[in-house]
C-alpha positions in Angstrom: -8.8 125.4 -83.2 -10.9 122.7 -82.0 -8.8 120.4 -84.4 -5.6 121.5 -82.5 -6.8 120.9 -79.1 -8.2 117.2 -80.2 -4.6 116.6 -81.6 -3.0 118.0 -78.5 -5.3 115.4 -76.3 -4.2 112.5 -78.3 -0.9 113.4 -78.2 -0.8 113.5 -74.4 -2.9 110.5 -74.1 -0.3 108.4 -76.2 2.6 109.8 -74.0 0.7 108.5 -70.7 0.1 105.1 -72.2 3.8 105.0 -73.2 5.0 105.9 -70.1 2.7 103.4 -68.3 4.1 100.8 -70.6 7.8 101.5 -69.9 7.3 101.5 -66.1 5.5 98.1 -66.0 7.7 95.1 -64.9 8.2 92.5 -67.3 5.9 89.5 -66.4 7.4 86.0 -65.9 6.1 82.8 -67.4 3.9 80.8 -64.6 5.7 77.6 -63.1 3.8 74.3 -63.6 3.7 72.3 -60.1 5.4 68.7 -60.4 3.0 65.7 -59.8 3.3 64.0 -56.2 5.3 60.8 -56.2 3.1 57.6 -56.4 3.4 55.6 -53.0 5.0 52.1 -53.2 2.5 49.6 -52.1 3.4 47.7 -48.9 2.8 43.9 -48.4 0.1 43.3 -45.9 1.3 42.5 -42.4 0.9 38.4 -41.9 -1.1 37.1 -39.1 0.9 36.0 -36.1 2.0 32.3 -36.7 0.9 29.6 -33.9 3.9 27.3 -33.2 3.0 23.6 -33.6 2.9 21.5 -30.6 3.0 17.8 -29.8 1.6 15.1 -27.8 3.6 12.4 -25.7 1.9 9.6 -24.2 2.6 5.7 -23.2 2.5 3.6 -20.3 4.5 3.0 -17.0 5.0 -0.4 -16.5 6.9 -2.7 -13.9 9.8 -4.4 -15.2 8.8 -7.6 -13.2 5.8 -9.3 -15.1 5.0 -6.0 -17.0 2.0 -4.8 -14.9 1.0 -1.3 -15.3 1.9 1.3 -12.4 -0.8 3.8 -11.4 0.1 7.3 -9.8 3.6 7.2 -11.6 4.9 11.0 -11.6 6.7 12.2 -15.0 8.3 15.5 -15.1 9.9 17.1 -17.8 13.5 18.6 -16.5 15.3 20.1 -19.3 14.6 22.1 -22.5 11.7 24.5 -23.4 9.1 22.0 -22.0 10.9 22.1 -18.6 8.4 22.0 -15.7 5.4 20.0 -17.3 4.3 17.1 -15.4 1.9 14.2 -15.8 0.7 11.4 -14.1 -0.3 8.0 -14.9 -3.7 6.9 -14.5 -5.3 3.6 -12.9 -4.4 2.0 -16.2 -0.8 3.3 -16.2 -1.4 5.5 -19.1 0.1 9.1 -19.1 -0.1 12.0 -21.3 1.6 15.3 -22.0 0.2 17.9 -24.3 1.3 21.0 -26.0 5.1 20.1 -26.1 7.3 22.3 -28.3 9.9 20.9 -30.5 13.0 20.2 -28.0 15.4 17.7 -26.8 14.6 17.2 -23.1 14.8 14.8 -20.1 12.1 13.0 -18.5 12.0 11.9 -14.9 9.7 9.0 -14.0 9.0 8.0 -10.3 6.6 6.1 -8.4 6.1 4.7 -4.9 8.0 1.4 -4.2 10.0 1.6 -7.4 13.4 2.7 -8.5 12.9 5.9 -10.7 14.7 6.7 -14.0 15.6 9.7 -15.9 15.4 9.4 -19.9 16.7 11.7 -22.8 13.8 12.4 -25.1 13.6 14.3 -28.3 10.4 15.7 -29.6 9.9 16.2 -33.3 6.3 15.2 -33.7 3.6 13.3 -31.7 5.5 10.5 -29.5 4.4 7.1 -28.0 7.0 6.2 -25.4 6.5 3.6 -22.5 8.5 3.2 -19.5 9.6 0.3 -17.3 10.6 0.9 -13.4 12.0 -1.8 -11.3 10.4 -2.5 -7.9 12.4 -1.7 -4.9 13.9 -5.0 -3.5 13.4 -4.6 0.3 13.5 -8.4 1.1 16.7 -10.5 1.1 16.8 -14.3 0.8 19.9 -16.2 1.4 21.1 -19.6 2.5 23.2 -22.8 1.6 22.4 -25.4 -0.8 23.9 -28.9 0.2 23.3 -32.4 -1.3 22.0 -35.4 0.7 25.0 -35.7 2.8 25.5 -32.0 3.6 28.2 -31.1 0.7 27.7 -27.7 -0.9 26.1 -27.6 -4.4 27.9 -25.1 -6.7 26.2 -23.5 -9.6 22.5 -24.1 -8.5 20.0 -21.6 -9.3 17.6 -20.8 -6.6 14.6 -19.1 -7.8 12.1 -17.3 -5.7 9.1 -15.9 -7.7 10.6 -13.6 -10.3 14.1 -13.4 -8.7 17.0 -16.0 -8.4 20.4 -16.1 -7.1 23.3 -19.0 -8.0 25.2 -20.8 -5.5 28.8 -20.0 -5.2 31.7 -22.4 -4.3 30.3 -22.6 -0.8 27.0 -23.4 -2.0 25.6 -19.9 -0.9 22.9 -18.0 -2.7 21.4 -14.7 -2.1 18.8 -12.7 -4.2 16.5 -9.8 -3.2 12.8 -9.6 -3.7 10.0 -7.0 -3.5 8.0 -9.8 -1.9 8.3 -11.2 1.5 7.4 -14.7 0.6 7.7 -16.5 -2.9 7.3 -20.0 -4.5 10.6 -21.6 -4.6 12.5 -23.7 -7.1 15.9 -25.1 -7.2 17.5 -26.0 -10.6 20.8 -27.6 -9.9 23.5 -28.8 -12.5 23.5 -32.0 -14.1 23.7 -34.9 -11.7 21.3 -33.7 -9.2 17.4 -34.2 -8.9 15.6 -30.9 -9.3 13.6 -29.4 -6.4 10.5 -30.0 -6.6 11.1 -32.4 -9.4 8.1 -31.0 -11.5 8.6 -27.6 -13.0 4.8 -26.8 -12.1 5.4 -27.5 -8.4 7.3 -25.1 -5.8 8.2 -25.0 -2.1 7.3 -21.9 0.1 10.3 -19.6 0.7 10.2 -16.6 3.3 12.5 -13.6 3.5 15.4 -14.4 5.5 17.8 -17.4 5.6 16.8 -20.8 4.0 19.0 -23.7 3.7 18.0 -26.2 1.2 19.0 -30.0 0.8 18.9 -31.6 -2.6 19.5 -35.2 -3.7 22.6 -36.0 -6.0 22.1 -38.6 -8.0 24.8 -41.6 -7.8 23.7 -44.0 -10.3 21.1 -44.8 -12.9 20.6 -48.3 -13.8 18.4 -50.1 -16.6 17.7 -53.8 -16.7 15.6 -54.7 -19.7 15.3 -58.5 -20.8 18.1 -59.5 -23.0 15.9 -61.0 -25.6 12.4 -60.1 -26.9 10.2 -61.7 -29.6 8.9 -59.5 -32.5 5.5 -57.8 -31.0 6.6 -58.0 -27.4 6.8 -55.3 -25.1 9.0 -54.8 -22.0 10.1 -52.3 -19.5 13.7 -51.1 -19.3 13.3 -51.3 -15.5 15.2 -48.0 -14.7 16.2 -47.3 -11.1 17.9 -44.1 -9.6 20.1 -44.3 -6.6 20.7 -41.2 -4.5 23.5 -40.2 -2.2 20.9 -40.6 0.6 21.1 -44.5 -0.2 17.4 -44.3 -1.4 16.8 -46.3 -4.6 13.8 -45.2 -6.5 11.8 -45.5 -9.6 12.4 -42.0 -11.8 9.8 -39.5 -12.6 9.5 -40.9 -16.1 8.8 -37.7 -17.5 12.3 -36.8 -16.9 13.9 -40.1 -17.8 15.3 -39.6 -21.3 15.7 -42.8 -23.6 17.9 -43.7 -26.4 18.0 -46.7 -28.7 20.7 -47.6 -31.3 18.4 -49.0 -34.0 14.8 -47.8 -34.3 14.0 -50.5 -36.8 14.7 -53.0 -34.4 13.2 -51.6 -31.3 11.1 -48.4 -30.4 9.8 -46.9 -27.3 5.9 -47.4 -26.9 5.1 -45.5 -23.6 6.7 -43.1 -21.2 5.6 -45.0 -18.1 7.8 -47.6 -17.1 10.0 -47.0 -20.1 8.7 -49.6 -22.2 10.3 -50.7 -25.4 8.7 -52.7 -28.2 10.4 -55.4 -30.6 9.9 -54.5 -34.1 11.9 -56.8 -36.3 14.7 -59.5 -35.7 18.1 -58.0 -34.8 20.1 -56.5 -32.1 19.8 -53.0 -30.5 21.3 -51.2 -27.5 19.2 -48.9 -25.3 20.1 -46.4 -22.6 18.8 -43.6 -20.5 19.6 -40.7 -18.4 17.9 -38.9 -15.4 18.5 -35.3 -14.9 22.0 -35.5 -16.7 23.0 -38.7 -15.0 23.5 -41.3 -17.6 22.5 -45.1 -17.2 24.4 -48.0 -18.4 23.8 -49.4 -21.8 22.0 -52.9 -22.3 21.6 -54.7 -25.5 18.3 -56.4 -26.5 18.2 -59.1 -28.9 14.7 -59.2 -31.1 14.1 -62.9 -32.4 11.1 -63.9 -34.5 
């Protein structure tokens, strides 16, 4: 009896287990997660670049004499540097800084000078000088005539650093930044310079000034016809002017020539001296401010 009961219980238990197994859903295989993608490294952000800038400097000078100009104003008019300004110091030196690469225009101006505008290209540090021309408020003019009142054509009248040349009527004119200047007249050949010496001058004031210079009408020499070897003699030059005056030349400007330097030679400027060297014959002549003298022959004897 007990064995039957045990068997029945086992059968029941087996049936229950079979029912549970058949009713349980089938298990699905577990999914393995995919790995996260590796991020691509980004290059570091470069630091901001500083733009290269340049310096432009130099001197502002006067076109007359080259002296420096203080307090000149320099302004950049065009380009990426437009609006920058600089001033020349007491020595005429100016300086622009932090200029960017660019083509630009620079305007330079100063009191009592004509201004100028210059095209400039900045590609690096630049040294650039400027020259300004002084304003010319003073006018000098007049007539240049010879000793008898005839106009002299082609004479240069210089007043300080400025000058004018006489026209067909003998009239000259020039402008100057100065109201008084040292004057000189450089006439064409055949007239005596005024003053004669290049280191001299006469006073000129702004306005009208008529000037008279002397025309050379003749230049003569009269050396001795014969000289002994070793002797000295003067060529005895004389200058005749259109005013009727007859004078000795300024010997510094009396030019001499000789045909044969083996026979004669010049021994001194004053008195236009010649020296006899060896027997023979030679001719001598001269000129004074482009006016030619006569030719004279000198025979040298033992």
